[in-house]
N, C-alpha and C positions, 0 to 999 in steps of 0.2 A: 536307426538313430543311435549316434554315440552316447556312451554313459552319461557324460556331462551335458550334452545337449539334451538328452532325454530328461535328466533331472531339472535343468533350467526350464524346459517346456512344461513340465509337470507342476513346478512351482508357479509358473506364470498362469497356467490354466486354473489352478486351484485358487489362487489368490484374486484372479479376475472374476471367477465365479462367485466367490464369497462377496466381493465388492458389488457386483451386479446385483446379487441377491439383496444385499443391505439397502440398495437404492430403488428396489422394486422392479427391476428388470428381469423378471422370472424366465422368460422363454431364453433370453441370452445367457442367463446364469445355467440353465439347464444344458444348452449346448456345450458351454465350457466344462462343467462338471462331468458330463457324460465322456468327453474326451479324456479329462484326467483319470477317471476310474479305468478307462480302457488301457491307458499307459500303466497304471498301477492300481490293481484291484484290491490292493491291501490298504488303500488310503481311507481311513475310517472317516476323516473330517469331510472329505469330498462326498462320500456316500450319504453322510448326515446332512450336508447342506443340499444335496441333490433331493433328498427326501423332503426337506423343508420347501424347496422351490416347487416340487411337484404338489405338495399341499396347497401351496398358494395359487396354483392354476387348478386346483380341484381334481387333479389326476390321481386319486387316491390309490388305485392299484399299483401304479408306478411308484408311488411314495412308499408303500408298504414294502416293495421289493427292495428299494434303496435303503430304507430304515432298518430293514431286517439284516441286510449286509452289514450296516453300521454296528448293530448290537452283536451280531456274530463276531465282529472284529474286536469290539470293546464292550463286554457285557456289563460292565459297571457304568456305562454312560447314562447317567440319570435323564438328561435332557432328550437323548434319543429315544429312550423308552416312552417318554411322555409325548414326543412327536409322533411315535408309531401308534400310540393310543389315539391320538387326534385323527390319524389316518384311518384307523378302523372305524372311528366314530363317523367319519365322513361317508362311509359306505354302510352305516347303520349296523356294523357288526359289534355290537356292544359288549357282548361276552368277552371277545378278543381284545377290545378296547380297555375292559376292566382289568384283566389279566396284565395287560402291558402297564397300566398305571399302577397296579399292586407291586409289580416288578420294580418299578422305580421307587416306589416307597420303601420296598425291602433294602434298597441302597442306601436311603436316607430317610429315616422314619421321622425326623425332625424337620421335615421340609413343609412348610406351610402351603407353598404353591403345589407340592405333590398332593397333599390331602385335598386341597382345592380342586385340582384336576380330576382326582377320583371321584369327588362329589359330581363334577360336571358330567363325568361318563355314566354314572349311576342314574342321574337325574334324566339324561338324554335316553336311557335304556328303560325309563319308568320305574326304577327301584328308588323311590322317594325316601323310604325310611333309611336306606343305607346311605343315600346322599346326605340326609340330615347329619347322620353320625360322622361322615367324612368332613362336611363343612364345619361342624363343632370342633373336630380335631385341628382344622386349619385356624380357626379363630382362637383356639387355646393357645397355640404357638404364636400367633401374631394377633394380638386383640385389637389392631387397628386396620385390619384387612378387610377394606370396605366391600370388595367384590364377594368375598367369601360370606360376610354378613347378609349381604343382599340376596345371594343365592340361597342362603339358609332360610330367608324369609320366603322366597319363591317356592322351595321345597315344601315348607309347612302350608303355604297357600295351595299347592297342588294337592295336598291331601286334605284340603278344606278345613285345616286347623288355623283359622285366621287369627284367633286370640293369641296363638303362639308365635304367629308370623310378626306381630307388632313390635316386639322388642328387637329381633334381628334387623328390621327395616330401620328402627331408630339408631341402632349401633352403626349401621352403614352410613347414615346421615351424619352421626356424630363424627365418624372417621372422614367423612368427605361432604362438606356442606352443600356442594353444588351437585349433588348426585340426583339427578331429576328422576331416573328410573326408581330409585329407592323411595323419593317422595311419593311418586305415584303408586308404587307397591304398598306403602304405608296407607295411602288414601283408601285402596281397595279393601284392606284389612280392616280399617275403621269402619267402612261402609258395611261390610259383611257382618260386623259385630254390633251393628245398630248405632254406631257413633257417627251420625251423618255430618254434623257441623264440623267435627274435626277431620272427617273425610274431605269435605269441600275445602278446607284450608289446606290440607296436604296436596290436593290436587291442584289447587292454585298455585302453590309454591312450584310444583313441577312444570306448569306452563309459563310461570315467571321465568324459570330458568331456561327453558326450551320452548319458546313460543310456537314452534311448528310440530310439537309433539302431539300426533294425532290421537293416539290412544289415551293420553292423559286428558285432552280436551273431551273425549267421548267418556271418559270415567267421571270427570268432573260433572258433565251433564247428568250422569246417572246418580251421583251423589246428591245434586241439587234436587233430582226428581225424588229420590227417596226422602229427602228432607221437606218435600211438599212445596219446593220453590221452583215453580213451573216455568215462569218467565226466564229465570236464570238458566234452568235446564235448556230451554229452547235456544238461548243465545249461545250456550256452549256447543250443542249439537250442530247449530248452523256454522260454527267455526270449523267443525270437523268437515262438514260439506265443502266449505271454501277451500280448506287445505287439500281434500281429496273425495271428491263425491262417490268414489268407488270403495271407500273404506268399509271393510268388512262389518255388517251389523248396524250401520248408523242409521239407514232407512228403517230398519226394524225398531230401533230405539226411538226414532222420531214418530212412527206409527203408534208405539205403545203410549208415548207421551200425548199425541193428539186425541187417542181413544179416552185416556184418563181425563183430560181437559174438556171432553165433549165435543170433539171436532171430528165426527165420523168421515166425512168427506176427505179431510186432509189425512186422516188415518189410512184410509183406502189408498189414497194416491202414494203414500210413503211405502206401504207393504207392497203395492204393485211395483214400485221401484226395486224394492228389496229382492222380490222373487226373480227378477230378471238377472240378478247376479249369481256368480258362482263362488264357492259351492253352494247348493240350495240349502236354505234354513227351514227346516220343517215347521218351526213355530210360526214363521212368517206366513207360510201358506195356510196354516191353521187359523191364525188371526184373521187373515184375509177372507177365509172361508165364513168365519163368524160374521164378519162385517157385511159380506155380500148377503148372507142369510137375514141379518137384521133389515137389510135394504130390499128384501123380497127378491133378490137376483138369485134364484135357486139353482139354475144350471151353472152359474158361475161358482156357487158356493159349493156344489157337488164336485166340480172339477178341481177347486182349490183344495178340498179335503183329500181328493184322490192324489194330488200332487204332494200333499204333506206325508201321507202313507207311502208314497213312492220313495221319498226322502228318508223316512224312518218307518219300516214296515210293521214294527212293533208299537206304534204310537196309538195307545188305547183311546186317548181323548179324540183323536182324529177319526178313528173309526166310529166312535159314539156319535160325534157330530155330523159325520157323513151320513149315519142313519136318520138323524133329525132332519137334515135336508131332504133325504130321499122320501121321508114320510110327508113332509110338506109338499114335495112333488107329486105326491099320490103313488109313489113306488114302494109299497109296503112290503113286498117280498124281499126286494133288495135292501130295504132298511133292516128287516129282521136279521138278514145274513150279516149286515154291518155291526148291528148291536151285539149279536152273538160273538162276532170276532173280538169286539173290544172286551167282552167278558171272559173269552179265552185267554186273552193276553193278561187281564186284570180281574180275576174272579171276584174281588171284592168291591168291584166298581159298582156302587149304589145306584148312581144316575143312569148307568147303562142297563142295569136290570129294570129299572122303573120305565125308561125309554123302550126296552124290548117289550114289556107288557103293553104298553100304549100302542106299539107297532101291531102286536098280535091282535089287540082289539080292533083296531082299524082294518085289519085284514079278515076280521071275522072268525079269528082263531084263538079266542081268549083263553081256552082251556089249555093251550099248548105251553104256556109259561110254567106251569107246575113241572111238567116232564122235562122242560129245559133246566130248571134248577136242580132236578133229581140227577140228570145226566152230568151236570157240571161238577157235581160233588164225588163223581167216580174218578 
């Protein structure tokens, strides 16, 4: 191809790729941009846009390759470094994502977006204390940055510091009054700090703003339940079921509510529905086992506790209650082993020690409990 024709084709491909990318035609954009970089491998903007397009199609390996070319050609391209960080994050390669984000910040340390992106990368990698620090830098630079305030609240919540999470959520709402997720996060923080009625109001605001917000309806039900408002809790949980009967944890929550208001048959039905869902919730099997035991359905109680243990092998309470069900079924040797396992997991489990003594007595081995206590102390 002649020089002028080659240049015209390059400009056309690059321009078309960028326009296609802007309008969401990612596959078509990729085809154009790949042709562009074949013609001129030094065209940084085409490599960058190609990386963005690959990110959009979740082809992160290809995105990393393209964006690495972009930053090699233009090392001070802040946006390319951020986009490269997102690509690494898509592959859960968080340490490399963090380094790319830090490189972007070294180019412009007064970028609120930069600190925000670093906070996201740290949070995704489970480094919540570092995420908190980064989000704080973002809101110091831009005090009306709603998303940064919200994610600061989320990071505090992830380390169970719900009291500290309240102000960031409120700041996010101040910056953006229709921020349904911030209202819901605020409700959770209020609930976890015992401010149940304020939690209810925050969750209500979230579902007013976003009527099909399943998590907010579920959390509203939890707040009503914690406030002792059981009819309102049931109505909120039923709304979740209307929206999505496969919502994670909803049948567990309904079972807990029914158990609390003295409706054991409804509780069993709800937990039976929950344990059919994936991933398994150990507590659902555990509660179902307790309910079966109360109803005298010992074989089913034993199986439910075994399922709880399969979901969480170090579940001391499930081992102990497996032992109780086995005792009631007359299987004292198996019960002794189950109670002993509970104690091994949790040596200060007073109820398990008591139940182990009862099991030994039923098995005609009452003298064995002393040696068991002695052995556990070593």
